[in-house]
C-alpha positions in Angstrom: 1.8 5.5 12.7 2.0 4.5 9.0 -1.5 3.3 7.9 0.0 2.1 4.6 -1.4 -1.2 3.3 1.8 -1.8 1.2 3.9 -1.6 4.3 1.8 -4.1 6.2 1.7 -6.5 3.2 5.5 -6.4 3.0 5.8 -7.1 6.8 3.5 -10.2 6.4 5.7 -11.4 3.5 8.8 -10.9 5.7 7.2 -13.1 8.4 6.4 -15.8 5.9 9.8 -15.9 4.3 11.7 -15.7 7.6 9.8 -18.7 8.9 10.6 -20.6 5.7 14.3 -19.9 6.2 14.1 -21.6 9.6 12.2 -24.5 8.2 14.9 -25.0 5.5 17.7 -25.0 8.1 19.2 -21.8 6.9 19.4 -20.4 10.4 19.1 -21.6 14.0 18.2 -20.4 17.4 17.7 -16.7 17.5 20.5 -16.0 15.1 20.1 -14.3 11.7 18.1 -11.3 10.5 16.0 -10.3 7.5 15.0 -6.9 6.2 13.1 -5.4 3.3 12.2 -2.0 2.0 9.4 -0.9 -0.3 10.6 -0.2 -3.9 8.5 3.0 -3.9 9.6 4.0 -0.4 13.3 3.3 -0.5 13.9 5.3 2.7 11.8 2.9 4.8 13.0 -0.6 5.9 11.4 -3.4 7.9 14.1 -5.2 9.9 13.8 -8.1 12.3 14.1 -7.2 16.0 17.1 -8.6 17.9 16.7 -11.9 19.8 13.7 -13.3 17.8 13.9 -16.8 16.4 13.3 -17.1 12.7 10.8 -20.0 13.2 8.6 -18.0 15.6 8.6 -14.5 14.3 5.4 -12.5 14.1 4.6 -9.2 12.6 5.3 -7.4 15.8 8.9 -8.7 15.6 9.8 -6.3 12.8 10.7 -2.7 13.3 10.3 0.1 10.8 13.5 2.2 10.4 14.9 4.8 8.1 18.2 4.4 6.3 20.0 6.1 9.3 18.6 3.4 11.7 16.1 5.6 13.4 13.1 3.5 14.7 9.9 4.8 13.3 7.6 2.0 14.4 7.7 -1.1 16.7 9.1 -2.2 20.0 12.5 -3.5 20.9 16.0 -3.2 19.4 16.7 -3.8 15.7 19.1 -6.6 14.7 22.7 -6.0 15.7 23.6 -6.4 12.0 21.5 -3.4 11.0 24.7 -1.6 10.0 25.4 -3.8 7.0 21.7 -4.1 6.1 21.3 -0.4 5.8 24.8 0.0 4.2 23.9 -2.4 1.4 20.7 -0.5 0.7 22.6 2.8 0.5 25.2 1.3 -1.8 22.8 -0.7 -4.0 19.5 1.1 -4.8 18.3 -1.9 -6.9 18.3 -4.1 -3.8 15.1 -4.2 -1.7 15.8 -7.2 0.6 18.7 -8.5 2.6 18.9 -11.9 4.3 21.5 -12.9 6.8 21.4 -16.5 8.0 23.7 -19.1 9.6 23.5 -22.0 7.2 25.9 -24.9 8.0 27.4 -26.0 4.6 28.1 -22.5 3.2 29.7 -21.4 6.5 31.7 -24.6 6.9 33.1 -24.6 3.4 34.1 -21.0 3.3 35.7 -21.2 6.7 37.6 -24.3 5.8 38.8 -23.2 2.4 38.5 -19.4 2.3 36.3 -19.5 -0.7 33.1 -21.1 -2.0 33.2 -22.2 -5.7 30.1 -22.1 -7.9 29.6 -25.8 -8.8 25.9 -26.2 -9.6 24.0 -25.0 -12.7 21.4 -23.2 -10.5 24.2 -21.3 -8.6 25.9 -20.4 -11.9 22.6 -19.0 -13.2 21.5 -17.2 -10.1 24.7 -16.2 -8.3 27.5 -16.3 -10.9 30.1 -15.9 -8.1 30.1 -15.8 -4.3 32.1 -13.3 -2.2 33.8 -14.5 1.0 34.2 -12.1 3.9 36.8 -12.6 6.6 35.9 -13.0 10.2 35.1 -10.0 12.3 33.0 -9.8 15.5 29.3 -10.2 14.8 27.5 -6.8 15.1 30.7 -4.8 14.8 31.4 -1.8 12.6 34.4 -3.7 11.1 32.1 -6.6 10.0 29.6 -4.1 8.5 32.4 -2.4 6.5 33.6 -5.7 5.0 30.1 -6.9 4.1 29.1 -3.6 2.5 32.5 -3.5 0.6 31.7 -7.0 -0.8 28.4 -5.9 -2.1 29.7 -2.7 -3.8 30.4 -5.1 -6.7 27.0 -5.2 -8.4 27.6 -8.7 -9.6 27.6 -10.0 -6.0 24.3 -11.3 -4.8 25.6 -13.6 -2.1 28.5 -13.5 0.4 29.6 -16.0 3.0 31.0 -14.7 6.3 33.8 -16.9 7.6 32.8 -18.6 10.9 29.5 -16.8 10.8 27.0 -17.3 8.0 25.8 -15.8 4.8 24.2 -12.8 3.3 22.0 -12.8 0.2 20.2 -9.9 -1.5 17.5 -9.4 -4.0 14.9 -7.1 -5.6 12.4 -8.5 -3.1 12.5 -10.8 -0.1 11.3 -13.9 -1.9 14.1 -13.7 -4.5 16.7 -13.2 -1.8 15.3 -16.3 -0.1 15.6 -18.3 -3.3 19.2 -17.3 -3.6 19.9 -18.3 0.0 18.5 -21.7 -0.7 20.5 -22.0 -3.9 23.6 -20.9 -2.1 23.3 -23.5 0.6 22.5 -26.3 -1.9 25.6 -25.2 -3.9 27.7 -25.4 -0.8 26.4 -28.8 0.1 27.2 -30.1 -3.4 30.7 -28.6 -3.2 31.2 -30.3 0.2 30.1 -33.7 -1.3 32.5 -33.2 -4.1 35.4 -32.7 -1.7 34.4 -35.9 0.2 34.1 -37.9 -3.0 37.6 -36.8 -4.2 39.1 -37.7 -0.9 37.4 -41.1 -0.9 38.5 -44.4 -2.6 38.6 -44.4 -6.4 
């Protein structure tokens, strides 16, 4: 339907990065979703189809949608979190990629303490601060509203959803992936710091 080489190149990159997220342990099973839009076609978004494992995605597992969620190309249903993906794009025109994964350390820390401090130099440089979103049912309009509200602040590049996972954004899918990796590493270090403080002197 859209014989555009840039669209196809972006979809290949999405497959590559989505598989890397699985390999890095940043999501499990069929949970999580990735999306990206072309900088010069901001009205078009590739988003992972529902029920596809990050580690096994192929090009056919991404659907082309517009910013209203209408499917323009592909088979199946888009991710159930499409509301906050598209909402972020509408609010932040400089963002061209959104990653939602279920990483263990970031999720555990934010759920246990209601916050996630920035404790590593890499996180300080790349994230500056991390938003925490209260729990709402996955895929719900309520969750989408909270996530989009968190990203209205242009300084926010990452948010952790209590009991659920994380969202990172970027000017492209690769940079959003790097931030997801930095976010989880920061959470792991923060968790180790808590353990060390609780241990023997």
